[in-house]
C-alpha positions in Angstrom: 23.8 35.6 -29.3 22.0 32.7 -27.5 22.6 31.2 -24.3 21.1 29.8 -21.0 21.2 31.5 -17.6 20.4 30.0 -14.4 19.9 31.5 -10.9 18.9 30.0 -7.6 16.8 31.9 -5.1 14.8 31.1 -2.0 11.0 31.3 -1.7 8.9 31.6 1.4 5.8 29.4 1.2 2.9 30.6 3.3 0.2 28.4 4.8 -2.9 30.1 6.3 -5.1 27.6 8.1 -8.8 28.4 8.1 -11.4 28.4 11.1 -14.1 27.8 8.5 -15.5 25.1 6.3 -14.0 24.7 2.9 -17.3 26.1 1.3 -17.5 29.0 3.8 -13.7 29.8 3.4 -14.1 29.8 -0.5 -17.3 31.9 -0.3 -15.8 34.6 1.8 -12.5 34.7 -0.3 -14.4 35.2 -3.5 -16.7 37.8 -2.0 -13.8 39.7 -0.5 -11.8 39.8 -4.0 -14.2 39.8 -6.6 -13.4 39.0 -10.3 -11.2 40.6 -12.8 -13.1 42.2 -15.9 -11.9 40.6 -19.0 -13.3 43.5 -21.0 -10.2 45.5 -19.9 -8.2 43.7 -22.4 -10.8 44.3 -25.2 -10.7 48.0 -24.2 -6.9 48.1 -24.4 -6.8 46.2 -27.6 -9.2 48.7 -29.3 -7.1 51.7 -28.0 -9.5 52.5 -25.4 -6.7 53.2 -22.8 -8.8 55.7 -20.8 -11.7 53.4 -20.4 -9.4 50.5 -19.5 -7.7 52.5 -16.8 -11.1 53.6 -15.4 -12.2 50.1 -15.2 -8.8 48.9 -13.5 -9.0 51.6 -11.1 -12.6 50.4 -10.0 -11.2 47.0 -9.0 -10.6 46.0 -5.6 -6.9 45.8 -4.5 -6.9 42.1 -5.1 -9.0 40.4 -7.7 -9.5 36.8 -8.9 -8.1 36.7 -12.5 -8.7 33.0 -12.9 -9.3 29.7 -11.2 -8.8 25.9 -11.8 -10.4 23.1 -9.8 -7.2 21.0 -9.3 -9.2 18.7 -6.8 -11.5 17.6 -9.5 -8.5 16.7 -11.8 -7.4 14.1 -9.2 -10.6 12.1 -10.1 -8.4 10.7 -13.0 -6.3 8.9 -10.3 -9.2 7.8 -8.2 -8.9 10.5 -5.5 -11.6 12.8 -4.5 -10.1 16.2 -3.1 -11.1 19.7 -2.6 -8.6 22.1 -4.0 -9.1 25.4 -6.0 -6.1 27.1 -7.5 -6.7 30.9 -7.9 -4.7 33.5 -9.8 -4.9 36.7 -7.8 -3.7 40.1 -8.2 -4.4 43.7 -9.4 -3.4 44.7 -13.2 -2.4 48.2 -12.1 -0.1 46.9 -9.2 1.4 44.5 -11.6 2.2 47.2 -14.2 3.9 48.9 -11.0 6.6 46.1 -11.3 6.6 45.0 -14.9 7.2 48.5 -16.1 10.9 48.2 -14.2 11.3 44.5 -14.7 9.3 42.8 -17.4 10.2 39.3 -16.2 8.2 40.0 -13.3 5.1 39.3 -15.4 6.0 35.6 -15.0 4.6 35.7 -11.4 1.7 38.1 -11.8 -0.8 37.2 -11.0 0.1 35.2 -8.0 -1.4 31.7 -7.4 -3.0 30.9 -4.4 -4.4 27.4 -3.5 -7.5 26.8 -1.4 -7.4 23.0 -0.2 -8.7 20.7 2.2 -6.4 18.0 3.5 -7.4 15.5 6.3 -10.0 18.0 7.6 -7.8 21.0 7.5 -8.8 23.9 5.2 -5.9 26.3 4.3 -4.7 28.7 1.6 -1.3 28.5 0.5 0.9 30.9 -1.6 4.4 32.0 -2.2 5.3 35.2 -0.5 5.4 37.9 -3.1 8.6 39.6 -1.8 10.4 36.5 -1.8 9.4 35.4 -5.4 9.7 38.8 -7.0 12.9 39.5 -5.0 14.9 37.3 -7.4 14.8 40.4 -9.7 16.9 42.6 -7.3 15.0 45.8 -8.2 14.1 48.1 -5.5 11.2 49.5 -7.6 9.6 45.9 -7.7 10.6 45.4 -4.0 8.5 48.4 -2.9 5.3 46.9 -4.7 6.0 43.3 -3.4 6.1 44.4 0.3 2.6 46.0 -0.2 1.5 42.8 -1.7 2.8 40.6 1.3 0.6 42.8 3.5 -2.2 42.7 1.2 -2.2 39.0 0.8 -1.7 38.2 4.4 -4.7 40.5 5.4 -6.9 39.2 2.8 -6.3 35.6 3.5 -6.7 36.3 7.5 -10.0 37.8 6.8 -11.3 35.0 4.6 -10.4 32.3 7.2 -11.6 33.9 10.5 
């Protein structure tokens, strides 16, 4: 049976202003988080679940899974802006949600924007508990409250 369902929910958008320059904020953020090891997918694909788990357990609580320089895209319309969009999360934390509600994988990892606008450097992101709260799953909610705290603490550290 085919069909379409639509739901409306509220998301809290968070802006964390930095006391540092764009470059210093970016450097601090990337140092604190580190990078996701793409080799984890290779291990899983080849059946090395134990090796993949070991690699995931060695990661920081939040890592950068990907990034895009959105600011440079604006050169196509004659603008020169500084804006880096990051995908941030932790694969093991994500599985703590997606095992209960697979659709939560649409929002993991979480997008974080570092931007400079009119001299103000800031991070922006959508609060995880409000984004994932749409699923109404208490097991997912437990994880998202942890993520709320983790993102807030990490971004405060990177900006001060």
